[in-house]
C-alpha positions as CSV (number, residue, x, y, z in Angstrom):
1,M,-8.4,-13.8,-17.6
2,A,-9.5,-11.0,-15.3
3,H,-7.1,-8.1,-14.8
4,I,-6.2,-7.6,-11.1
5,S,-4.7,-4.3,-9.9
6,I,-2.6,-4.5,-6.7
7,V,-2.4,-1.4,-4.5
8,T,-0.1,-1.0,-1.4
9,D,1.4,1.9,0.4
10,S,4.8,3.5,0.4
11,S,6.0,1.7,3.5
12,A,6.5,-1.5,1.5
13,R,10.1,-2.3,0.8
14,F,11.4,-4.9,-1.6
15,P,14.7,-6.7,-2.3
16,A,16.5,-5.1,-5.3
17,H,15.8,-8.1,-7.6
18,S,12.3,-8.7,-6.5
19,I,9.5,-10.1,-8.8
20,V,7.4,-7.0,-7.9
21,H,9.4,-5.0,-10.4
22,E,7.8,-7.1,-13.1
23,Y,4.2,-6.3,-12.2
24,P,2.4,-3.0,-12.2
25,L,1.9,-1.9,-8.6
26,T,0.2,1.2,-7.4
27,F,1.5,2.9,-4.3
28,A,-0.4,5.2,-1.9
29,S,2.0,7.6,-0.2
30,L,2.4,7.7,3.5
31,Q,4.1,10.4,5.6
32,I,6.2,10.3,8.8
33,Q,5.4,13.1,11.2
34,C,8.2,13.9,13.5
35,G,7.2,16.9,15.6
36,S,6.7,19.7,13.1
37,T,8.7,18.0,10.4
38,T,6.9,15.9,7.8
39,I,8.9,13.3,5.8
40,E,7.3,12.1,2.6
41,D,7.7,8.4,2.2
42,G,7.7,6.8,-1.3
43,N,8.6,3.4,-2.7
44,H,11.9,4.9,-4.0
45,V,12.7,7.1,-1.0
46,D,15.9,6.1,0.9
47,M,14.7,6.6,4.5
48,S,18.3,6.3,5.8
49,A,18.8,9.8,4.5
50,H,16.2,10.9,7.2
51,H,17.8,8.9,10.0
52,S,19.2,12.0,11.8
53,T,15.8,13.8,11.6
54,I,14.0,10.9,13.2
55,E,16.8,10.4,15.8
56,E,16.5,14.0,16.9
57,C,12.7,14.0,17.0
58,Q,11.4,15.3,20.3
59,S,8.3,13.1,20.1
60,V,7.6,9.6,18.9
61,P,7.5,9.6,15.1
62,K,4.0,8.9,13.7
63,I,3.0,7.3,10.4
64,E,0.3,9.5,8.7
65,A,-1.9,7.6,6.2
66,F,-3.2,8.9,2.9
67,S,-6.7,10.4,3.0
68,I,-9.9,8.6,2.1
69,D,-10.2,11.0,-0.9
70,Q,-6.6,10.2,-2.1
71,M,-7.3,6.5,-1.9
72,A,-10.6,6.9,-3.7
73,E,-8.8,8.8,-6.5
74,I,-6.4,5.8,-6.9
75,Y,-9.3,3.3,-7.0
76,A,-11.1,5.5,-9.6
77,Q,-8.0,5.5,-11.8
78,L,-7.6,1.8,-11.6
79,Q,-11.3,1.0,-12.0
80,S,-11.3,1.6,-15.8
81,E,-8.5,-0.9,-16.3
82,S,-9.2,-3.5,-13.7
83,D,-11.8,-6.1,-13.0
84,H,-10.6,-6.4,-9.4
85,I,-8.5,-4.3,-7.0
86,L,-6.5,-5.9,-4.2
87,S,-5.4,-3.3,-1.7
88,I,-2.9,-4.4,0.9
89,H,-1.6,-1.9,3.5
90,T,0.5,-1.2,6.6
91,S,-0.8,-2.7,9.8
92,A,-4.0,-1.0,11.1
93,G,-2.2,-0.9,14.5
94,L,0.3,1.6,13.1
95,C,-1.8,4.0,11.1
96,D,-5.1,4.7,9.4
97,A,-4.2,3.2,6.0
98,V,-6.5,0.2,6.2
99,A,-9.4,2.2,7.6
100,N,-9.0,4.9,5.0
101,A,-8.7,2.3,2.2
102,Q,-11.8,0.5,3.4
103,A,-13.8,3.8,3.6
104,A,-12.7,4.7,0.1
105,S,-13.6,1.2,-1.2
106,Q,-17.2,1.8,0.0
107,R,-17.6,4.4,-2.8
108,F,-17.2,1.7,-5.4
109,L,-19.7,-0.9,-4.1
110,G,-21.5,-2.4,-7.0
111,K,-19.0,-0.9,-9.5
112,T,-15.6,-2.6,-8.8
113,K,-14.7,-5.5,-6.5
114,I,-12.1,-4.1,-4.1
115,Q,-10.7,-6.2,-1.3
116,V,-8.7,-4.3,1.4
117,I,-6.3,-6.3,3.5
118,D,-4.5,-5.4,6.7
119,S,-1.0,-6.9,6.3
120,Q,-0.4,-6.7,10.0
121,S,3.1,-5.7,9.0
122,V,5.2,-2.8,7.6
123,S,8.3,-2.3,5.5
124,Y,10.0,-5.5,4.3
125,G,7.2,-7.6,6.0
126,L,4.6,-5.9,3.8
127,G,7.0,-6.1,0.9
128,L,7.3,-9.9,1.3
129,L,3.5,-10.3,1.3
130,I,3.2,-8.1,-1.8
131,Q,5.9,-10.2,-3.5
132,A,4.0,-13.4,-2.7
133,V,0.8,-12.0,-4.2
134,V,2.5,-10.7,-7.3
135,K,4.1,-14.1,-7.8
136,A,0.7,-15.8,-7.6
137,A,-0.9,-13.3,-9.9
138,K,1.8,-13.8,-12.5
139,Q,1.2,-17.5,-12.3
140,G,-2.5,-16.9,-13.1
141,A,-4.1,-17.1,-9.7
142,D,-7.7,-15.8,-9.6
143,F,-8.8,-12.9,-7.3
144,D,-10.3,-15.2,-4.6
145,S,-7.1,-17.2,-4.4
146,L,-5.0,-14.1,-4.0
147,I,-7.1,-13.0,-1.1
148,R,-6.5,-16.3,0.7
């Protein structure tokens, strides 16, 4: 059976007892830019601790995606252990995560099959999608089935 790596970004949130804790996921970090303040997001970051910073922000907070080079580095690390990489990210309407992941995946054409998917969601919505993919992967679904 082919090994499939799943990549998402740090905006994904999951229920405490989620199946995703039973599958190796790779997270690409996002940041929240609030004026001159940068808040690092991470899959274990409690964003409620930053609520006052975001509330007091003088401008609309903006999600900053990882760079193309950062995503390419993640893909390069996974390439040696994976037959396929499924990369599911925060909505393209909210940040450049999908565009940067697609650009990074182009560096691996002919080397590794990478499928980048726009979740058209964020936070728990993205988390629910990842949870469904992990469940299917654990049940033996092939790469093409996971994409559908």
